[in-house]
C-alpha positions in Angstrom: 11.5 -32.9 -23.7 8.0 -34.1 -23.3 7.7 -32.5 -19.8 8.2 -28.8 -20.8 6.0 -29.1 -23.9 3.3 -30.7 -21.8 3.6 -28.0 -19.2 3.2 -25.2 -21.7 0.3 -27.0 -23.4 -1.5 -27.3 -20.0 -0.8 -23.7 -19.3 -2.2 -22.6 -22.6 -5.3 -24.7 -22.1 -5.9 -23.2 -18.6 -5.5 -19.7 -20.1 -8.2 -20.5 -22.7 -10.6 -21.7 -20.0 -9.9 -18.7 -17.9 -10.6 -16.3 -20.7 -13.9 -18.0 -21.2 -14.7 -17.6 -17.6 -15.7 -13.9 -17.1 -16.0 -14.0 -13.3 -12.5 -15.5 -12.9 -13.5 -18.4 -10.7 -11.0 -21.3 -10.5 -10.9 -24.6 -8.8 -8.3 -25.4 -6.1 -6.3 -27.4 -8.6 -6.2 -24.5 -11.0 -5.2 -22.1 -8.2 -2.3 -24.4 -7.4 -1.2 -24.6 -11.0 -1.4 -20.8 -11.3 0.6 -20.4 -8.1 3.3 -22.8 -9.4 3.4 -20.9 -12.7 3.8 -17.5 -11.1 6.4 -18.6 -8.6 8.3 -20.3 -11.4 8.4 -17.1 -13.4 9.4 -15.0 -10.3 12.3 -17.4 -9.6 13.4 -17.3 -13.2 13.5 -13.5 -13.1 15.4 -13.5 -9.8 17.9 -15.9 -11.3 18.4 -13.7 -14.3 18.9 -10.7 -12.0 21.4 -12.6 -9.9 23.5 -13.4 -13.0 23.4 -9.7 -14.0 24.3 -8.6 -10.5 27.2 -11.1 -10.3 28.7 -9.7 -13.6 28.0 -6.1 -12.6 29.9 -6.5 -9.4 33.2 -6.2 -11.3 32.2 -4.7 -14.6 31.4 -1.0 -15.3 28.2 -0.3 -17.3 29.3 2.7 -19.3 29.2 5.7 -17.0 27.8 3.6 -14.2 30.5 2.3 -11.8 30.7 -1.4 -10.9 28.7 -2.6 -8.0 31.9 -3.3 -6.0 33.0 0.2 -6.5 29.7 1.6 -5.3 29.7 -0.5 -2.1 33.4 0.3 -1.3 32.9 4.0 -2.1 32.1 5.0 1.5 35.2 3.1 2.8 37.5 4.4 0.1 36.8 8.1 0.5 39.7 10.4 0.9 38.5 11.5 4.4 39.1 8.0 5.7 42.6 7.6 4.3 44.3 8.5 7.6 42.4 5.6 9.3 43.0 2.9 6.7 45.9 0.5 6.6 48.0 0.7 3.4 47.9 -3.0 2.3 48.5 -2.6 -1.4 51.8 -1.8 -3.2 50.3 1.1 -5.1 48.4 2.6 -2.2 45.1 1.7 -3.7 42.1 1.3 -1.3 41.2 -2.4 -1.0 39.5 -4.8 1.4 41.0 -8.0 2.8 40.1 -11.5 1.9 40.9 -13.8 4.9 39.2 -17.0 3.7 39.2 -19.0 0.5 36.3 -18.1 -1.9 35.3 -15.2 0.4 35.1 -12.7 -2.4 33.2 -15.2 -4.6 30.6 -15.7 -1.9 30.3 -11.9 -1.3 30.0 -11.3 -5.0 27.3 -13.9 -5.3 25.4 -12.6 -2.3 25.5 -9.0 -3.3 24.8 -9.7 -7.0 21.7 -11.7 -6.1 20.4 -9.0 -3.8 21.1 -6.3 -6.4 19.5 -8.2 -9.2 16.5 -9.0 -7.1 16.1 -5.3 -6.3 16.6 -4.1 -9.9 14.2 -6.6 -11.4 11.7 -6.4 -8.5 8.9 -4.9 -10.7 9.0 -8.1 -12.8 8.8 -10.7 -10.1 6.5 -8.6 -7.9 4.2 -8.4 -10.9 3.9 -12.2 -10.8 2.8 -12.1 -7.2 0.4 -9.3 -8.0 -1.1 -11.2 -11.0 -1.9 -14.1 -8.7 -3.5 -12.0 -5.9 -5.3 -9.3 -7.9 -8.2 -11.5 -9.3 -9.4 -11.8 -5.7 -9.5 -8.1 -5.0 -12.1 -5.4 -5.8 -11.2 -2.5 -8.0 -11.0 -0.1 -5.0 -8.7 -2.5 -3.2 -6.4 -2.8 -6.2 -6.1 1.0 -6.5 -5.2 1.3 -2.8 -2.7 -1.5 -3.2 -1.0 0.2 -6.2 -0.7 3.5 -4.4 0.7 2.0 -1.2 3.1 -0.3 -3.0 4.4 2.6 -5.1 4.8 4.9 -2.1 6.5 2.1 -0.1 9.0 1.5 -2.9 9.9 5.2 -3.0 10.3 5.3 0.8 12.5 2.2 0.8 14.8 3.7 -1.9 14.9 7.0 0.0 15.9 5.2 3.2 18.6 3.2 1.4 20.1 6.4 -0.2 20.2 8.2 3.1 22.0 5.2 4.7 24.5 5.2 1.9 25.2 8.9 2.6 25.5 8.3 6.3 27.9 5.3 6.2 31.0 7.4 5.5 30.3 9.7 8.5 29.6 6.7 10.7 32.8 5.0 9.6 34.8 8.2 10.3 33.6 8.2 13.9 34.1 4.4 14.4 37.5 4.3 12.8 38.6 7.4 14.6 38.7 5.8 18.1 42.2 5.0 19.0 43.6 6.2 15.7 47.0 6.9 17.2 47.5 3.3 18.3 45.4 1.3 15.8 45.1 1.0 12.1 42.1 -0.4 10.2 42.0 -3.1 7.4 38.4 -4.3 7.1 37.6 -7.7 5.6 35.3 -7.8 2.5 32.6 -9.9 4.0 32.2 -8.0 7.2 32.3 -4.6 5.5 29.8 -5.6 2.8 27.4 -7.1 5.4 27.7 -3.9 7.4 26.7 -1.7 4.4 23.9 -4.0 3.2 22.5 -4.1 6.8 22.5 -0.4 7.0 20.8 0.0 3.7 18.1 -2.6 4.6 17.4 -1.2 8.1 17.1 2.4 6.9 14.9 1.3 4.0 12.5 -0.8 6.1 12.4 1.8 8.9 11.1 4.3 6.4 8.1 2.0 5.8 6.9 2.3 9.4 5.1 5.7 8.9 3.3 4.1 5.9 2.0 1.4 8.1 0.6 4.1 10.4 -1.2 5.7 7.5 -2.6 2.3 6.4 -3.9 1.5 9.9 -5.5 4.9 10.0 -7.2 4.3 6.7 -8.5 1.0 7.9 -10.0 2.6 11.0 -7.6 0.9 13.5 -5.8 4.0 14.7 -7.4 7.5 14.8 -5.7 10.9 14.8 -6.9 11.5 18.3 -5.0 8.5 19.6 -1.9 9.3 17.6 -1.8 12.8 18.9 -2.0 11.5 22.5 0.8 9.0 21.8 3.0 11.5 20.0 5.6 12.0 22.8 5.8 8.3 23.5 6.1 7.5 19.8 9.0 10.0 19.3 10.8 8.6 22.3 10.3 5.1 21.0 11.7 6.1 17.6 15.0 7.2 19.2 15.2 4.0 21.1 14.4 2.0 18.0 17.1 3.9 16.0 19.7 3.2 18.7 18.9 -0.6 18.7 18.3 -1.1 15.0 21.4 0.5 13.5 24.3 -2.0 13.2 27.0 0.5 14.0 27.4 2.1 17.5 28.2 5.5 16.1 25.8 8.3 17.2 25.6 9.9 13.8 23.7 7.0 12.1 21.4 6.7 15.1 20.5 10.4 15.2 20.0 10.7 11.5 17.7 7.7 11.4 15.8 8.9 14.5 15.3 12.4 13.1 14.2 11.1 9.7 11.7 8.8 11.3 10.3 11.6 13.5 9.7 13.8 10.5 8.1 10.9 8.6 5.9 10.0 11.6 4.8 13.6 12.0 3.8 13.6 8.3 1.8 10.4 8.9 0.0 11.9 11.9 -0.9 15.0 9.8 -2.2 12.7 7.0 -4.3 10.9 9.6 -5.7 14.2 10.8 -6.7 15.2 7.3 -8.3 11.8 6.7 -10.2 11.8 10.0 -11.4 15.4 9.4 -12.7 14.5 5.9 -14.3 11.3 7.3 -16.1 13.3 10.0 -17.5 15.8 7.5 -18.8 12.9 5.4 -20.5 11.3 8.4 -22.0 14.6 9.3 -23.3 15.2 5.8 -24.9 11.7 5.7 -26.4 12.2 9.2 -24.9 9.1 10.8 -23.9 10.9 14.0 -27.3 12.5 14.5 -29.0 9.1 14.8 -30.2 7.8 18.2 -28.8 4.5 19.5 -32.4 3.1 19.5 -33.2 4.4 16.1 -32.9 2.2 13.0 -30.3 3.2 10.4 -31.8 4.5 7.1 -31.1 1.3 5.2 -33.4 -0.3 2.7 -34.8 -3.3 4.6 -37.0 -4.6 1.7 -36.3 -8.3 1.4 -35.3 -9.9 -1.9 -36.3 -13.2 -3.3 -34.0 -16.2 -3.8 -32.6 -14.8 -7.0 -31.7 -11.4 -5.5 -34.6 -9.4 -7.0 -36.6 -7.0 -4.9 -40.4 -7.2 -4.9 -42.0 -5.2 -7.7 -38.9 -5.4 -9.8 -39.5 -6.4 -13.4 -37.7 -9.6 -14.1 -37.0 -10.6 -17.7 -37.8 -14.3 -18.3 -34.8 -16.5 -18.8 -34.4 -18.0 -22.2 -35.4 -21.6 -22.1 -32.6 -24.0 -22.9 -33.3 -26.6 -25.6 -34.0 -30.0 -24.3 -31.0 -32.3 -24.3 -31.2 -35.5 -26.2 -30.7 -38.6 -24.1 -28.7 -41.3 -25.7 -29.9 -44.5 -24.2 -27.1 -46.5 -25.7 -24.8 -45.0 -23.2 -26.9 -46.0 -20.2 -25.5 -48.7 -18.1 
């Protein structure tokens, strides 16, 4: 038991030293200790979320259906009943288990992913708490805005994928319906749905990357407007390659959604560049000649960072330290 108590004591002592350090500087050893502490808390939160998701997979939470019912909902819709094989005695919709412990592994995988997503604000905060001391206030504000918008876009993409899955399954299962019947295995179906949710969610983040590059000055509105046709064509090709199913519905829906989001990103770039051009014109940067010096203050400062003529308050003299000659060796 000495290990955990010692670890908490060291953590408390480092916290005291950090509170007494207003500029937040830390040594390399303290940075490694802080990284270990934050990663430990993040892994603990993910483990708790995995346990919660594992239980939620088969248990209803009041009016909220179980996670298993949510994932099998698109497959068990009434519209797909003519294409599904009747493999239960009571005619209930169910998936196949063809390997031992298959459903256990699926439940563990899905529960861990769901718990990590639901508790993502907690473990992402640990990463944020480790990174934010090295950022300026303006950078922290930008990071908060982009992370918040990115989370909303990812959720929107996942919800759209969940709505598209039944229509895609209807097209895929409808081929050869007169001679074939369908009984999907649990692992393959769950992997298909999770892949769809993940691809749609990540794809919705691509326009946000364009906005970030424009804010950083890497890509301008002029270039984006010239590349518009190529970008739109590339989005349709990307949707055709990225979607796990070969149905045209999911491809077209993803492509149209990305085209709309990219158009919004281009218009945001246009507004940003227009505002930036007005600011440069107001400050007179564009009117300067290439051989003309910029209107900066070129007055040099001394070694302490004070400009000439600036009144400097004398530093308070420190009391002389007493030398103990008995300690000298």
